[in-house]
C-alpha positions as CSV (number, residue, x, y, z in Angstrom):
1,M,0.0,-0.1,0.0
2,K,2.5,2.7,1.1
3,N,6.1,2.8,2.1
4,F,7.7,5.1,4.8
5,K,11.0,5.8,5.8
6,F,11.9,6.9,9.7
7,R,14.6,7.6,11.3
8,I,14.6,7.6,14.9
9,N,17.4,7.8,17.3
10,S,20.2,7.6,14.5
11,N,18.3,3.9,13.6
12,N,16.6,4.0,10.1
13,Y,13.1,2.1,9.6
14,N,11.6,1.1,6.0
15,V,8.0,0.7,7.2
16,N,5.6,-1.0,4.4
17,I,2.0,-1.1,5.1
18,K,0.3,-4.1,3.5
19,T,-3.6,-3.8,4.4
20,H,-5.6,-1.7,6.5
21,E,-9.0,-3.1,7.4
22,K,-11.4,-1.2,10.1
23,N,-8.8,-0.9,13.3
24,V,-6.2,-3.7,12.2
25,V,-3.0,-2.5,10.3
26,D,-0.7,-5.3,8.6
27,L,2.9,-3.8,8.5
28,E,5.8,-4.8,7.9
29,V,9.4,-3.0,9.6
30,N,13.1,-3.4,7.9
31,G,11.5,-6.9,6.6
32,T,9.7,-7.9,9.6
33,S,5.6,-8.5,9.4
34,Y,3.3,-7.1,12.4
35,S,-0.3,-7.0,12.5
36,V,-1.0,-3.9,14.6
37,K,-4.6,-3.5,16.5
38,M,-5.5,0.0,17.1
39,Q,-8.0,1.4,19.6
40,Q,-10.2,3.4,17.2
41,D,-10.6,3.5,13.5
42,I,-8.7,6.2,11.8
43,Q,-11.6,8.3,10.6
44,K,-11.2,10.3,7.5
45,T,-10.8,14.0,8.2
46,K,-13.4,16.4,6.5
47,T,-13.0,19.6,5.6
48,P,-14.0,22.2,8.3
49,T,-16.8,24.2,7.9
50,L,-16.6,27.7,9.2
51,V,-19.4,29.6,10.7
52,R,-19.5,33.2,10.6
53,A,-21.5,34.8,13.4
54,A,-23.8,38.0,12.4
55,S,-22.9,41.3,13.1
56,K,-23.6,42.7,15.9
57,R,-23.6,46.2,14.1
58,P,-26.6,47.0,12.3
59,A,-26.4,48.0,8.4
60,E,-25.8,51.5,7.9
61,P,-28.4,53.3,6.0
62,L,-27.2,55.6,3.2
63,K,-26.3,58.8,4.5
64,V,-28.5,61.5,2.5
65,N,-28.4,65.1,3.5
66,P,-31.7,66.1,2.7
67,K,-30.9,69.9,2.9
68,S,-27.8,69.3,0.6
69,S,-29.2,69.6,-3.3
70,K,-26.6,67.1,-4.2
71,T,-26.3,63.4,-3.6
72,K,-23.1,61.4,-3.4
73,I,-23.1,58.0,-4.5
74,V,-19.8,56.1,-2.8
75,A,-18.4,52.7,-3.5
76,P,-19.8,50.5,-0.5
77,I,-16.6,48.1,-0.6
78,P,-13.8,48.0,-3.1
79,G,-14.2,46.5,-6.2
80,V,-14.3,46.7,-9.8
81,I,-16.9,48.4,-12.3
82,L,-18.6,45.7,-14.5
83,S,-21.1,48.3,-16.4
84,I,-22.6,51.7,-16.2
85,D,-26.4,51.7,-16.5
86,V,-26.5,55.6,-16.5
87,K,-25.1,59.0,-18.1
88,V,-24.9,62.5,-17.3
89,G,-28.5,64.2,-17.7
90,D,-30.4,60.7,-16.7
91,E,-33.3,61.0,-14.7
92,I,-33.3,58.6,-11.9
93,K,-36.3,57.0,-9.8
94,V,-36.0,55.6,-6.2
95,G,-34.7,51.7,-7.0
96,D,-33.3,52.4,-10.5
97,R,-29.8,50.5,-11.2
98,M,-27.2,52.6,-11.5
99,L,-24.2,50.6,-12.1
100,V,-22.8,46.9,-11.5
101,L,-19.7,46.5,-9.3
102,E,-17.8,43.4,-8.7
103,A,-16.2,42.7,-5.3
104,M,-15.0,39.4,-4.3
105,K,-16.1,37.7,-7.1
106,M,-19.8,38.8,-6.9
107,E,-21.8,41.4,-9.0
108,N,-23.4,43.8,-6.4
109,N,-26.4,45.9,-7.7
110,I,-26.0,49.8,-6.8
111,V,-29.5,51.1,-6.9
112,A,-30.5,54.8,-6.7
113,E,-31.8,55.2,-2.9
114,K,-33.1,59.1,-3.8
115,A,-34.4,60.5,-6.8
116,G,-32.7,63.1,-8.8
117,V,-30.7,63.7,-12.0
118,V,-27.1,62.7,-12.8
119,T,-24.8,65.3,-12.7
120,T,-21.4,63.7,-12.8
121,L,-20.0,60.0,-13.4
122,K,-16.6,59.7,-11.8
123,I,-16.0,56.1,-12.7
124,A,-15.6,54.0,-16.3
125,V,-16.0,50.6,-17.1
126,G,-13.1,48.2,-15.5
127,Q,-11.9,51.0,-13.4
128,Q,-11.3,50.0,-9.6
129,V,-12.7,52.0,-7.0
130,L,-11.9,51.7,-3.3
131,Q,-14.5,51.8,-0.4
132,D,-16.3,54.8,-0.2
133,E,-14.8,56.7,-3.4
134,L,-17.0,58.8,-5.2
135,M,-18.8,57.3,-8.0
136,I,-21.7,59.6,-9.2
137,E,-23.6,62.8,-8.3
138,L,-27.3,63.0,-8.2
139,E,-28.9,66.7,-8.0
């Protein structure tokens, strides 16, 4: 089955595992055969499942200053711009998709949370953006 070479206290050992059934292993050490009975079966290791606890901090809503005439759309997370669905002068309603941002191999639709007219586009398709980087301004 498998061959191993060990060096223990300056002594060399050639170990050849012949068979392994349940908790009995037949092996050969330097030409001498042994049948070894283990106390427990060897269990195959499984890939561990990582469980992530829910965030204790509530999600922060988009901060819109109602007194300001301009609304700034910033990147919620670092990523790459896959597509831009608006252009300067477009009238946007609440819920309209403005762009698609790829982050951590996921596509994130960035939608308008306030109605307005697009006044400035600070991004281009394929551009990398950092978190909180200004992407679009609405008026």
